[in-house]
C-alpha positions as CSV (number, residue, x, y, z in Angstrom):
1,X,79.0,16.5,134.8
2,X,82.0,14.8,133.3
3,X,85.5,16.3,133.3
4,X,85.5,17.5,129.7
5,X,82.2,19.2,130.0
6,X,83.4,21.0,133.1
7,X,86.5,22.2,131.3
8,X,84.4,23.6,128.4
9,X,82.1,25.4,130.7
10,X,85.1,27.0,132.6
11,X,86.6,28.1,129.3
12,X,83.3,29.6,128.2
13,X,82.9,31.5,131.4
14,X,86.5,32.7,131.3
15,X,86.1,34.0,127.7
16,X,82.9,35.8,128.6
17,X,84.7,37.7,131.4
18,X,87.6,38.6,129.2
19,X,85.3,40.0,126.5
20,X,83.4,42.0,129.2
21,X,86.7,43.5,130.4
22,X,87.7,44.4,126.8
23,X,84.4,46.1,126.2
24,X,84.7,48.2,129.4
25,X,88.3,49.2,128.4
26,X,87.1,50.3,124.9
27,X,84.3,52.3,126.4
28,X,86.7,53.9,128.8
29,X,89.1,54.9,126.1
30,X,86.3,56.4,124.1
31,X,85.1,58.4,127.1
32,X,88.6,59.7,127.8
33,X,88.9,60.8,124.1
34,X,85.6,62.6,124.3
35,X,86.7,64.4,127.4
36,X,90.0,65.5,126.0
37,X,88.2,66.7,122.9
38,X,85.9,68.9,124.9
39,X,88.9,70.3,126.9
40,X,90.8,71.1,123.7
41,X,87.8,72.8,122.2
42,X,87.5,75.0,125.2
43,X,91.2,76.0,125.0
44,X,90.9,76.7,121.3
45,X,87.8,78.8,121.9
46,X,89.7,80.8,124.6
47,X,92.5,81.5,122.2
48,X,90.3,82.3,119.3
49,X,90.7,85.8,117.7
50,X,88.4,88.5,119.2
51,X,86.1,88.9,116.3
52,X,82.6,90.1,117.1
53,X,79.9,87.7,116.1
54,X,76.7,89.6,116.2
55,X,74.8,87.8,113.6
56,X,72.0,87.0,116.0
57,X,71.8,90.3,117.7
58,X,68.9,92.6,117.2
59,X,71.2,95.6,116.5
60,X,74.8,95.4,115.3
61,X,77.1,97.4,117.5
62,X,80.8,98.1,117.2
63,X,83.5,99.5,119.4
64,X,85.6,102.5,118.2
65,X,89.4,102.2,118.7
66,X,91.5,104.7,120.6
67,X,94.1,105.9,118.1
68,X,97.4,107.9,118.6
69,X,99.4,110.1,116.3
70,X,103.2,109.8,116.4
71,X,106.4,110.5,114.5
72,X,107.5,107.2,112.9
73,X,110.4,106.2,110.6
74,X,109.2,103.2,108.5
75,X,111.8,100.5,107.8
76,X,111.7,97.8,105.2
77,X,113.6,94.6,105.7
78,X,114.1,92.5,102.7
79,X,116.4,89.7,101.4
80,X,118.6,89.8,98.3
81,X,121.5,88.3,96.5
82,X,124.9,89.4,95.4
83,X,125.3,89.5,91.6
84,X,127.3,91.2,88.9
85,X,126.0,93.9,86.7
86,X,128.1,92.5,83.8
87,X,130.7,89.9,83.2
88,X,133.8,90.2,80.9
89,X,134.6,87.2,78.6
90,X,138.3,86.8,78.2
91,X,139.4,85.8,74.7
92,X,142.6,86.3,72.7
93,X,142.7,88.4,69.6
94,X,145.6,86.4,68.0
95,X,146.2,82.7,67.7
96,X,149.1,80.7,69.0
97,X,150.5,78.4,71.8
98,X,150.1,79.4,75.4
99,X,153.5,80.0,76.9
100,X,152.5,81.4,80.3
101,X,149.4,81.5,82.6
102,X,149.4,83.6,85.7
103,X,148.6,81.8,88.9
104,X,146.1,84.6,89.6
105,X,144.2,83.7,86.5
106,X,142.2,81.0,88.3
107,X,138.6,80.9,89.5
108,X,138.1,82.8,92.7
109,X,141.3,84.9,92.5
110,X,141.3,88.6,92.4
111,X,143.4,90.5,89.9
112,X,144.5,94.2,89.7
113,X,144.2,96.4,86.6
114,X,147.2,95.7,84.4
115,X,148.1,92.3,85.8
116,X,149.4,89.9,83.1
117,X,146.8,87.0,82.8
118,X,148.5,84.9,80.1
119,X,150.9,85.0,77.2
120,X,150.9,83.5,73.7
121,X,154.1,82.4,71.9
122,X,155.6,85.7,70.5
123,X,158.1,84.3,68.0
124,X,156.0,84.5,64.9
125,X,154.8,88.0,65.8
126,X,158.4,89.2,66.4
127,X,159.4,87.9,63.0
128,X,156.4,89.7,61.4
129,X,157.6,93.0,62.9
130,X,161.1,92.4,61.6
131,X,159.7,91.7,58.1
132,X,157.7,94.8,58.2
133,X,160.7,96.8,59.2
134,X,162.6,95.3,56.2
135,X,159.8,96.3,53.9
136,X,160.0,99.8,55.2
137,X,163.7,100.0,54.7
138,X,163.4,98.7,51.1
139,X,160.5,101.1,50.3
140,X,162.4,104.0,51.8
141,X,165.5,103.2,49.8
142,X,163.5,102.9,46.5
143,X,161.9,106.3,47.2
144,X,165.2,108.0,47.9
145,X,166.6,106.6,44.7
146,X,163.6,107.7,42.6
147,X,163.8,111.2,44.2
148,X,167.5,111.5,43.3
149,X,166.9,110.3,39.8
150,X,164.0,112.8,39.5
151,X,166.2,115.7,40.6
152,X,168.8,114.8,37.9
153,X,166.1,114.5,35.3
154,X,164.6,117.9,36.2
155,X,168.0,119.5,35.9
156,X,168.7,118.0,32.5
157,X,165.2,119.0,31.3
158,X,165.9,122.6,32.3
159,X,169.2,122.6,30.4
160,X,167.7,121.1,27.3
161,X,164.4,123.0,27.3
162,X,164.8,126.3,29.1
163,X,161.6,128.0,30.0
164,X,159.4,125.0,29.4
165,X,157.4,123.2,32.2
166,X,159.0,120.0,33.3
167,X,157.2,116.9,32.1
168,X,155.7,114.8,34.9
169,X,157.1,111.6,33.5
170,X,160.5,113.2,33.1
171,X,160.3,114.3,36.8
172,X,159.5,110.6,37.9
173,X,156.3,111.9,39.6
174,X,154.2,108.7,39.1
175,X,157.1,106.5,40.2
176,X,157.7,108.6,43.3
177,X,154.0,108.5,44.2
178,X,154.0,104.7,43.9
179,X,157.1,104.4,46.0
180,X,155.5,106.6,48.7
181,X,152.5,104.4,48.7
182,X,154.6,101.3,49.1
183,X,156.4,102.9,52.0
184,X,153.1,103.9,53.7
185,X,151.9,100.3,53.2
186,X,155.0,98.9,54.8
187,X,154.7,101.3,57.7
188,X,151.0,100.3,58.2
189,X,152.0,96.6,58.0
190,X,154.6,97.2,60.8
191,X,152.0,98.9,63.0
192,X,149.7,95.9,62.5
193,X,152.5,93.5,63.3
194,X,153.4,95.4,66.4
195,X,149.7,95.4,67.5
196,X,149.5,91.7,67.0
197,X,152.7,91.3,69.0
198,X,151.2,93.4,71.8
199,X,148.1,91.2,71.8
200,X,150.1,88.1,72.6
201,X,150.1,89.3,76.2
202,X,146.6,89.7,77.8
203,X,146.3,91.9,80.8
204,X,143.4,92.5,83.3
205,X,141.3,95.4,82.0
206,X,140.3,96.5,85.6
207,X,140.3,95.3,89.2
208,X,138.3,92.1,88.9
209,X,137.5,88.6,90.2
210,X,138.2,85.6,88.1
211,X,134.9,83.6,87.7
212,X,136.4,80.8,85.5
213,X,139.5,80.0,83.5
214,X,140.2,77.1,81.1
215,X,143.8,77.8,80.1
216,X,147.0,75.8,80.6
217,X,150.5,76.0,79.2
218,X,150.9,74.4,75.7
219,X,147.2,74.9,74.8
220,X,146.6,76.3,71.3
221,X,144.1,79.2,71.2
222,X,142.5,81.1,68.3
223,X,141.1,84.6,68.0
224,X,137.7,85.0,69.8
225,X,138.0,81.8,71.7
226,X,136.6,82.3,75.2
227,X,139.1,81.1,77.8
228,X,137.8,82.7,81.0
229,X,135.4,85.1,82.6
230,X,136.0,88.2,84.8
231,X,133.7,90.2,87.0
232,X,134.8,93.8,87.7
233,X,134.6,94.4,91.5
234,X,133.0,97.8,90.8
235,X,130.2,96.0,89.0
236,X,129.2,93.8,91.9
237,X,125.8,94.8,93.3
238,X,122.9,93.6,95.5
239,X,119.6,92.6,93.8
240,X,116.7,93.1,96.3
241,X,113.1,92.2,95.3
242,X,110.5,94.6,96.9
243,X,106.7,94.9,96.6
244,X,105.0,98.0,95.2
245,X,103.9,98.9,98.8
246,X,107.5,98.7,100.1
247,X,108.8,100.7,97.1
248,X,106.2,103.4,97.7
249,X,107.4,103.8,101.3
250,X,111.0,104.6,100.3
251,X,110.3,106.8,97.2
252,X,112.4,108.4,95.9
253,X,114.5,105.3,96.2
254,X,117.4,106.2,94.0
255,X,120.5,107.3,96.1
256,X,118.8,106.2,99.3
257,X,121.2,104.7,101.9
258,X,120.8,101.1,103.1
259,X,122.5,98.6,105.4
260,X,123.1,95.0,104.6
261,X,124.5,91.9,106.4
262,X,126.0,88.9,104.8
263,X,124.4,85.8,106.2
264,X,127.8,84.0,106.2
265,X,129.7,86.8,107.8
266,X,128.4,86.6,111.4
267,X,126.1,89.6,111.0
268,X,128.7,92.3,110.1
269,X,126.8,95.3,108.8
270,X,127.9,97.2,105.8
271,X,126.6,100.2,103.9
272,X,125.1,100.4,100.4
273,X,123.3,102.8,98.1
274,X,120.3,102.3,95.9
275,X,121.4,102.9,92.3
276,X,118.6,101.9,90.1
277,X,115.2,100.1,89.9
278,X,113.9,97.4,87.6
279,X,112.0,98.8,84.6
280,X,109.3,96.2,85.0
281,X,107.7,93.8,87.5
282,X,108.5,90.2,87.7
283,X,105.5,88.5,85.9
284,X,105.4,85.7,88.4
285,X,105.9,87.4,91.8
286,X,104.8,90.9,90.8
287,X,107.9,92.2,92.6
288,X,110.4,94.8,91.4
289,X,114.2,94.5,91.9
290,X,116.2,97.3,93.6
291,X,119.9,97.3,92.8
292,X,122.2,98.5,95.5
293,X,125.9,99.4,95.1
294,X,127.9,98.2,98.2
295,X,130.5,100.5,99.8
296,X,132.9,97.6,99.9
297,X,132.7,94.6,97.5
298,X,136.0,92.7,98.2
299,X,134.4,90.2,100.5
300,X,131.2,89.7,98.5
301,X,130.8,86.6,96.4
302,X,128.4,86.1,93.5
303,X,125.3,84.3,94.8
304,X,125.7,85.4,98.5
305,X,122.5,86.0,100.4
306,X,122.1,89.3,102.2
307,X,119.7,90.8,104.6
308,X,119.0,94.4,103.7
309,X,117.5,97.3,105.7
310,X,116.3,100.5,104.1
311,X,114.9,103.4,106.2
312,X,112.2,105.6,104.7
313,X,111.7,109.2,105.5
314,X,110.1,109.9,108.9
315,X,106.3,110.4,108.9
316,X,105.2,113.0,111.5
317,X,101.5,112.0,111.7
318,X,101.5,108.2,111.6
319,X,98.6,106.5,113.4
320,X,98.5,103.6,115.8
321,X,95.7,101.1,115.7
322,X,94.9,97.8,117.4
323,X,95.9,94.9,115.2
324,X,92.3,93.6,115.6
325,X,91.1,96.5,113.4
326,X,92.6,94.9,110.3
327,X,90.3,92.9,108.1
328,X,92.9,91.3,105.9
329,X,96.3,92.7,105.1
330,X,95.4,96.4,104.7
331,X,91.6,96.8,105.1
332,X,89.9,98.4,108.0
333,X,86.4,99.8,108.7
334,X,85.5,103.3,110.0
335,X,82.3,104.9,111.0
336,X,80.7,107.6,108.9
337,X,77.5,108.9,110.5
338,X,76.8,105.5,112.1
339,X,77.5,103.6,108.9
340,X,80.4,101.3,108.0
341,X,82.9,102.6,105.4
342,X,85.9,100.7,104.1
343,X,89.4,102.1,104.1
344,X,92.7,100.7,102.9
345,X,95.7,101.7,104.9
346,X,99.5,101.4,104.4
347,X,100.9,99.4,107.3
348,X,104.3,101.0,108.3
349,X,105.2,98.7,111.2
350,X,104.1,97.3,114.5
351,X,104.8,97.3,118.2
352,X,103.7,95.7,121.5
353,X,104.5,92.3,120.1
354,X,102.2,92.8,117.1
355,X,99.2,93.8,119.1
356,X,99.5,97.4,117.8
357,X,100.1,98.4,114.2
358,X,101.3,101.7,112.8
359,X,99.8,103.0,109.6
360,X,100.2,105.9,107.3
361,X,97.8,108.8,107.7
362,X,94.2,108.2,106.4
363,X,90.7,109.6,106.8
364,X,89.4,108.2,110.1
365,X,85.9,109.7,109.7
366,X,84.0,109.3,113.0
367,X,86.3,106.6,114.3
368,X,88.0,103.3,113.5
369,X,86.2,100.1,114.2
370,X,88.3,98.2,116.7
371,X,86.7,94.8,116.2
372,X,85.0,94.5,112.7
373,X,81.8,92.5,112.8
374,X,81.5,89.4,110.6
375,X,80.1,89.9,107.2
376,X,80.5,93.7,107.4
377,X,79.2,95.6,104.4
378,X,79.8,99.1,103.0
379,X,77.1,101.5,104.2
380,X,75.8,99.1,106.8
381,X,74.1,100.9,109.8
382,X,75.6,100.1,113.2
383,X,75.6,101.4,116.7
384,X,78.4,102.2,119.1
385,X,79.1,99.7,121.8
386,X,80.3,100.5,125.3
387,X,84.0,100.1,125.8
388,X,83.7,97.2,128.2
389,X,81.1,95.2,126.1
390,X,82.9,93.1,123.5
391,X,81.2,90.0,122.2
392,X,83.6,87.2,121.4
393,X,83.4,84.8,118.5
394,X,81.8,81.6,119.9
395,X,79.9,83.5,122.7
396,X,81.1,85.2,125.9
397,X,82.5,88.7,126.5
398,X,85.8,90.3,127.1
399,X,87.3,93.5,128.4
400,X,88.0,96.2,125.8
401,X,91.6,96.7,126.8
402,X,93.9,96.9,123.8
């Protein structure tokens, strides 16, 4: 065999060996994957919930749970936000040029009741008051002159026409009435001018926090123009959404004490009181808002997140159940003359790391099913299983320890 033919044969043999090695490697990887899959399936099966699978049994049997009655105080823990019951829009009632803006009238600052927020140029309004005072003086002088003339005219009338009633025109009565009206109008005009002058200075109506301000010196404002927003500190409240079940636990909710923590305040706990409840449910979440008045609102900011705890009234005859008794969020099964009957319970809390739940009192009939069978039906006939005979989902048995 020539040299080239030998080289081709060697290459062919080498390629065949490499292919065989690759095939063995692939088969090995597949085998390892299958082995790992079986191991993981076994682990998952070991951790699977203890749900009785008795579909193939000749008679369905269930185990009755051991329950305990105790005194328990339910607690609901919910999240909420800080908001204001109402905001005050700051706007002047007179027009003019801004001559002064308080440094406190800026977003985020707190102001006290009676603090000056800003001032409008007062010159025109001072002049208006002075004009009104002049009109009063002129009207008063006219009235005094007419009253003096009227007194002289009445005296002359009595001398010329003794015993006759004095004529109204001779006594200047219409002229005096008109002069009195002019004087009253001038006085009203003065009060209006003084009121406008007072309104050139805008003061804080209550202790409040400035949410926004758009004023600066030299700016021209007009009546009704919004130049800022205030939130009264006493109107700051906590809005907390709760479910109907949570609300039922704390009824009556109004005036119930609560505790809350600001998430940004390192867990410092403060007190609050429930003041009112939403009149309707949220159409999307089906939750209702509780509104709480905090004992101290100085450190609260609109939009802050809070964690709220509300304690309900103690329940003397709460019942403990194994968590496995639940079929869903609030459904359990009980035995009534060896037949299954559905019950809905109100879950108040849990203990033992969630293995035991505490529920409101309910009719236990002949006992609570500790491990509901699959596809349980109302009125289904079952037998009682021994305490140490629990069939696991996927086969096998387990102790009945809670």
